[in-house]
C-alpha positions in Angstrom: 100.1 152.3 169.5 97.2 151.2 167.4 97.1 147.7 168.9 99.6 145.2 170.1 100.3 143.8 166.6 100.3 146.9 164.4 102.5 148.8 166.8 105.2 146.2 166.0 104.9 146.1 162.2 108.0 147.4 160.5 107.8 150.5 158.4 109.5 150.7 155.0 112.5 152.9 154.2 112.6 154.1 150.6 116.2 154.8 149.7 117.0 156.9 146.6 120.7 156.9 145.6 122.1 156.8 142.0 125.6 155.7 143.1 125.3 151.9 143.2 128.1 151.4 145.7 126.8 154.0 148.2 123.3 152.6 147.6 124.3 149.0 148.4 126.3 150.0 151.5 123.5 152.2 152.9 120.9 149.5 152.2 123.0 146.9 154.0 123.5 149.1 157.0 119.8 149.8 157.4 118.9 146.1 157.0 121.4 145.1 159.6 119.7 147.5 161.9 116.4 145.6 161.4 114.8 148.1 159.0 112.9 147.1 155.9 114.5 148.8 152.9 113.6 149.3 149.2 116.3 151.1 147.2 116.1 152.9 143.8 118.5 154.7 141.5 116.0 157.4 140.5 113.5 159.7 142.3 110.8 158.9 139.8 110.7 155.2 140.8 110.4 156.0 144.5 107.8 158.7 143.9 105.4 156.1 142.4 105.1 154.4 145.8 104.3 157.5 147.8 100.6 157.7 148.8 98.8 159.6 151.6 99.6 157.8 154.9 102.5 155.8 153.4 103.8 153.5 156.1 107.4 154.5 155.9 110.0 157.2 155.4 112.0 158.5 152.5 115.8 158.9 152.2 117.0 160.7 149.1 120.2 162.1 147.7 119.9 165.6 146.3 121.9 165.2 143.1 120.1 162.7 141.0 119.5 162.2 137.2 116.1 163.4 136.2 114.0 164.6 139.2 116.5 165.7 142.0 116.0 165.2 145.7 114.6 168.7 146.4 112.0 168.3 143.6 111.1 164.9 145.1 110.8 166.5 148.5 108.4 169.1 147.1 106.3 166.5 145.2 106.1 164.2 148.2 105.0 167.0 150.6 102.0 167.7 148.2 100.9 164.1 148.7 101.6 163.8 152.5 103.0 166.8 154.3 103.8 164.7 157.4 105.9 162.1 155.6 109.5 162.3 157.0 112.0 162.9 154.2 115.7 162.7 154.9 117.9 164.6 152.4 121.4 163.4 151.7 123.7 166.2 150.5 127.3 166.4 149.3 130.1 168.0 151.2 129.8 171.8 151.0 126.0 171.8 150.3 125.0 173.0 153.8 123.1 176.0 152.3 121.1 173.5 150.2 120.4 171.4 153.3 119.2 174.3 155.3 116.8 175.2 152.5 115.6 171.6 152.4 114.8 171.8 156.1 112.8 175.0 155.5 110.9 173.2 152.8 109.9 170.5 155.2 112.7 167.9 155.3 112.8 165.8 158.5 116.6 166.0 158.6 119.7 165.9 156.4 122.9 163.9 156.2 126.1 165.2 154.6 128.3 162.9 152.6 130.4 161.1 153.5 128.5 159.7 156.4 129.0 156.7 158.6 126.6 153.7 158.8 125.9 154.6 162.4 124.9 158.2 161.5 122.5 157.0 158.8 120.9 154.4 160.9 120.4 156.8 163.8 118.7 159.4 161.7 116.5 156.9 159.9 115.5 155.1 163.1 114.3 158.4 164.6 112.4 159.2 161.5 110.7 155.8 161.5 109.7 156.2 165.2 108.3 159.6 164.4 106.3 158.3 161.4 105.0 155.3 163.4 103.6 157.7 166.1 102.0 159.9 163.5 100.3 157.0 161.9 99.1 155.7 165.2 97.7 159.0 166.3 95.8 159.3 163.0 94.5 155.8 163.4 93.4 156.5 167.0 91.7 159.8 165.9 89.8 158.0 163.1 88.6 155.4 165.7 87.5 158.2 168.0 85.6 159.9 165.2 83.7 156.8 164.2 82.8 155.7 167.7 79.1 156.1 168.4 76.7 155.3 171.2 78.2 153.5 174.1 81.6 153.0 172.5 82.0 156.8 172.4 81.3 157.0 176.1 83.2 154.0 177.4 86.4 153.9 175.3 88.5 150.8 175.0 89.0 147.6 173.1 90.1 145.3 175.9 88.0 142.3 176.7 87.2 143.7 180.2 85.7 147.0 178.9 83.9 145.2 176.1 82.3 143.0 178.7 81.2 146.1 180.7 79.7 147.6 177.6 77.8 144.4 176.8 76.4 144.1 180.3 75.3 147.8 180.3 73.3 147.3 177.1 71.9 144.0 178.4 70.8 145.6 181.7 70.0 149.1 180.8 66.2 148.6 180.7 66.0 146.2 183.6 64.0 147.8 186.5 66.3 146.3 189.2 68.7 148.6 191.0 72.4 148.3 190.1 75.5 148.3 192.3 78.8 149.3 190.7 82.1 148.4 192.3 85.4 150.1 191.2 88.5 151.8 192.5 88.6 155.6 192.6 88.8 157.0 189.1 87.7 153.9 187.2 84.6 155.7 185.7 81.7 154.6 187.9 79.6 157.7 187.2 80.3 157.3 183.5 79.0 153.7 183.6 75.9 155.0 185.6 75.3 157.6 182.9 75.6 154.9 180.2 73.0 152.8 182.0 70.7 155.8 182.1 71.2 157.0 178.5 70.7 153.6 177.0 67.5 153.0 178.8 63.9 154.1 178.3 64.5 156.6 181.1 67.0 158.6 179.0 64.6 161.5 178.3 64.2 162.1 182.1 66.6 163.3 184.7 69.9 161.6 185.7 70.5 162.9 189.2 73.9 162.2 190.8 74.5 162.4 194.6 77.9 162.1 196.2 77.0 160.6 199.5 80.3 161.6 201.0 80.2 165.2 199.9 76.9 166.4 201.4 77.1 167.3 205.1 74.9 165.1 207.3 73.1 168.2 208.7 71.6 169.1 205.3 71.5 165.7 203.6 67.8 165.0 204.3 66.8 168.4 203.0 68.9 168.0 199.8 67.9 164.5 199.1 64.3 164.3 200.4 63.3 168.0 200.0 61.5 170.1 202.5 58.3 172.2 203.0 58.3 175.9 204.0 58.9 176.3 207.7 60.3 172.7 208.1 63.3 174.2 209.9 64.8 177.6 210.5 65.6 179.2 207.2 63.3 177.0 205.1 61.4 179.9 203.5 60.1 178.0 200.5 59.5 174.5 199.3 62.5 172.6 198.0 62.2 169.6 195.7 64.6 166.9 196.8 67.0 165.1 194.5 65.1 161.8 194.7 61.9 163.5 193.6 63.8 165.4 190.9 64.9 162.0 189.6 61.3 160.7 189.2 61.0 158.5 186.0 64.8 158.9 185.6 67.8 157.5 187.3 69.3 158.3 190.8 73.1 157.7 191.1 74.4 157.3 194.7 78.2 157.6 194.5 80.4 156.6 197.4 77.4 155.0 199.2 79.8 153.4 201.6 80.3 156.8 203.2 76.6 157.3 204.0 76.1 157.6 207.9 74.1 154.7 209.4 71.2 156.9 210.5 70.7 158.1 206.9 71.0 154.6 205.5 67.8 153.7 207.3 65.9 156.5 205.7 67.3 155.8 202.3 66.4 152.1 202.6 62.8 153.0 203.2 62.7 155.0 200.0 64.3 152.2 198.0 61.8 149.6 199.4 58.6 151.7 199.2 59.4 154.0 196.3 57.9 156.9 198.3 59.5 160.0 199.5 58.4 162.3 202.3 59.6 165.9 202.3 60.8 167.3 205.6 57.9 169.1 207.3 55.2 167.2 205.3 53.1 164.1 206.1 52.4 163.4 202.5 54.0 160.4 200.8 55.0 161.2 197.2 55.4 158.2 194.9 58.7 158.2 192.9 59.6 156.0 190.0 63.4 155.9 190.0 66.1 153.5 188.9 68.7 153.5 191.7 72.4 153.0 190.7 74.8 152.9 193.6 78.6 152.9 193.5 81.2 152.0 196.0 85.0 151.6 196.0 84.7 149.4 199.1 83.3 145.9 199.6 79.8 146.5 201.1 79.5 142.9 202.2 82.7 143.2 204.2 81.5 146.5 205.7 78.2 144.9 206.5 79.9 142.0 208.3 81.8 144.6 210.3 78.5 146.4 211.1 79.8 149.5 209.3 77.1 149.3 206.6 73.5 148.1 207.1 73.1 144.6 205.8 69.5 145.1 204.8 70.5 148.1 202.6 73.4 146.0 201.2 71.0 143.2 200.2 68.6 145.7 198.7 71.3 147.1 196.5 73.0 143.9 195.7 70.8 142.8 192.8 72.7 143.5 189.7 76.5 144.0 190.3 79.0 145.5 187.8 82.7 145.4 188.5 84.9 148.0 186.8 88.5 146.9 186.0 91.3 149.2 187.1 93.3 150.7 184.4 96.4 148.6 185.2 94.3 145.5 184.2 93.4 146.9 180.7 96.6 148.6 179.7 95.9 147.9 176.0 93.2 150.7 176.3 95.7 153.3 177.5 96.8 154.6 174.0 93.2 155.1 172.8 92.1 156.7 176.1 95.1 159.0 176.3 94.7 160.2 172.7 91.1 160.9 173.4 91.9 162.9 176.5 94.7 164.8 174.7 92.3 165.8 171.9 89.6 166.8 174.4 92.1 168.9 176.4 93.5 170.5 173.3 89.9 171.6 172.3 89.2 172.9 175.8 92.4 174.9 176.2 92.4 175.9 172.5 95.9 174.5 172.0 97.4 172.2 169.4 97.4 168.5 170.3 101.1 167.5 170.8 102.6 164.3 169.4 103.2 161.6 171.9 106.7 160.3 171.8 107.6 156.6 172.0 109.3 157.1 175.3 106.3 158.8 176.8 104.0 156.1 175.5 106.3 153.5 177.1 106.0 155.3 180.4 102.2 155.5 180.1 102.0 151.7 179.5 104.4 150.9 182.4 102.8 153.2 185.0 100.8 151.6 187.9 97.9 154.1 187.6 96.6 154.2 191.2 94.3 157.0 190.2 93.1 155.0 187.1 91.3 156.8 184.2 91.0 160.0 186.2 94.7 160.1 186.7 95.3 159.5 183.0 93.0 162.4 182.1 95.0 164.6 184.4 98.3 163.6 182.8 96.8 164.4 179.4 95.7 167.9 180.5 99.2 168.6 181.8 100.7 167.3 178.6 98.6 169.6 176.5 99.5 172.6 178.7 103.2 171.8 178.4 103.7 171.1 182.1 106.5 168.7 182.9 105.9 168.3 186.6 103.3 166.4 188.6 103.1 163.5 186.2 104.9 160.8 188.2 107.9 161.1 185.8 105.7 160.4 182.7 105.7 163.9 181.3 109.5 164.1 181.7 109.7 161.4 179.1 107.9 163.5 176.4 111.1 164.3 174.5 113.2 161.3 175.5 114.5 158.9 173.0 112.1 156.0 172.4 112.7 152.7 174.2 114.1 149.9 172.0 111.3 147.8 170.4 112.4 144.7 172.3 112.0 146.5 175.6 108.5 147.8 174.7 107.4 144.3 173.6 108.7 142.8 176.8 106.9 145.4 178.9 103.6 144.7 177.0 104.1 140.9 177.3 104.7 141.2 181.1 101.6 143.3 181.6 99.4 140.8 179.7 100.8 137.9 181.8 100.3 139.8 185.0 96.7 140.7 184.1 95.8 137.1 183.4 97.4 135.8 186.5 95.4 138.3 188.5 92.2 137.4 186.7 92.6 133.6 187.5 94.0 134.2 191.0 97.4 132.8 190.2 96.1 129.6 188.6 98.9 128.9 186.1 96.9 126.1 184.3 94.0 128.5 183.7 96.3 131.3 182.6 97.9 128.9 180.0 94.5 128.3 178.5 93.6 132.0 178.3 97.0 132.9 176.9 97.2 129.8 174.6 100.7 129.0 175.9 102.2 125.7 176.9 102.8 125.5 180.6 106.5 125.3 180.3 106.6 128.4 178.1 104.5 130.4 180.6 106.7 129.3 183.5 109.8 130.4 181.5 108.3 133.8 180.8 107.2 134.2 184.5 110.8 133.4 185.5 112.0 136.0 182.9 109.8 138.7 184.4 110.2 137.7 188.0 106.5 136.8 188.3 105.4 134.4 191.1 102.0 132.7 190.9 101.5 132.9 194.7 101.5 136.7 194.6 98.2 136.7 192.7 96.3 134.1 194.7 94.9 136.4 197.3 92.2 138.8 195.9 92.9 142.5 196.7 91.0 143.9 199.6 87.7 145.5 198.7 87.2 143.4 195.5 85.2 140.4 194.6 86.0 137.6 192.1 
């Protein structure tokens, strides 16, 4: 899916058939199925419309006056090898049909055929072509992304706001606090803040406050002198000192023990660090970026996090949206992760089926972007388990367009209701919908405004 609009645009079906009666009946059957059709009595006329990346598919009879269907197939494949071409053969021409498949035909239909058979094959070809075009468009976008857009992918309003704030705040000396659920990309945002600041040529040092055992935390973070404790044979530069003139990223800061919070607070206030076993205060110039998945104010009120440290960090606050609130970014992100995984594992990047994309868009994503990356890796490796049912849909038939559109519309309405805390009047303004229309759609999708009026625990509005 390139975007909400282009994903729904109809592709053209070019139909080549010299028999006027068969051509009219086939055209009518395809149009009744909702397909956009242009029909021709000769291959030469259809060939003139074929260009690289043609937004459609080709259906051609084999036996034609002038250029025949197989010659048309060969000529088209020279222009666009991926264009789906469906060959129509006469009864008894199975050998010819097999050869056409070997030459790159998408499928073949033997005369006489039913309207249902024709429509089924063409619809599958159209779905395949749409996905190919979408993948190519996404890859072009990824290739042309530069700077912060190459690091923080997405076109949703939420992620655009995050990118704008990062660029606005990158050179501010004040410390930054990043809130976000697990897997939303807090470290990536911290790296963006660093790389788009004047500190970029110095070190970016990341510390996971929940991963370093308390017994060695001080030594790792503040450093130590020889003989400071048993086993300290030589001087060790701590991570804070290593980040001098650069950026210090404190991930999962909510998990830092209270005793260590006091020592960290002193460094943040004074910008001096004292190695274990030393009485010398070493000045450090660091930009501190902290991240938390929990509400530090709430933890402070519960006396589980020092209030003075909270207020020291709570200067500039960035909130990262969960993936479920920016579903329109899923196709671009997933394509990026698939290409990245294909390069790492030295495997071809598989085509994403319509059914799989529908499953990706409908999934709740409790693990956010990190979970999406994991699914992409498994997809490239050909694994069908461990993907919450998403990977099982890789070869399934695509969902009807109406079902996909309804799912996308429901997700948009849910997101805006969540953003405005269930205020239907505000949601109407954002969505540019009359109140009666929005209520009708909410009833259609079983959405209740009251369900969105209480902010989720651990978040701020």
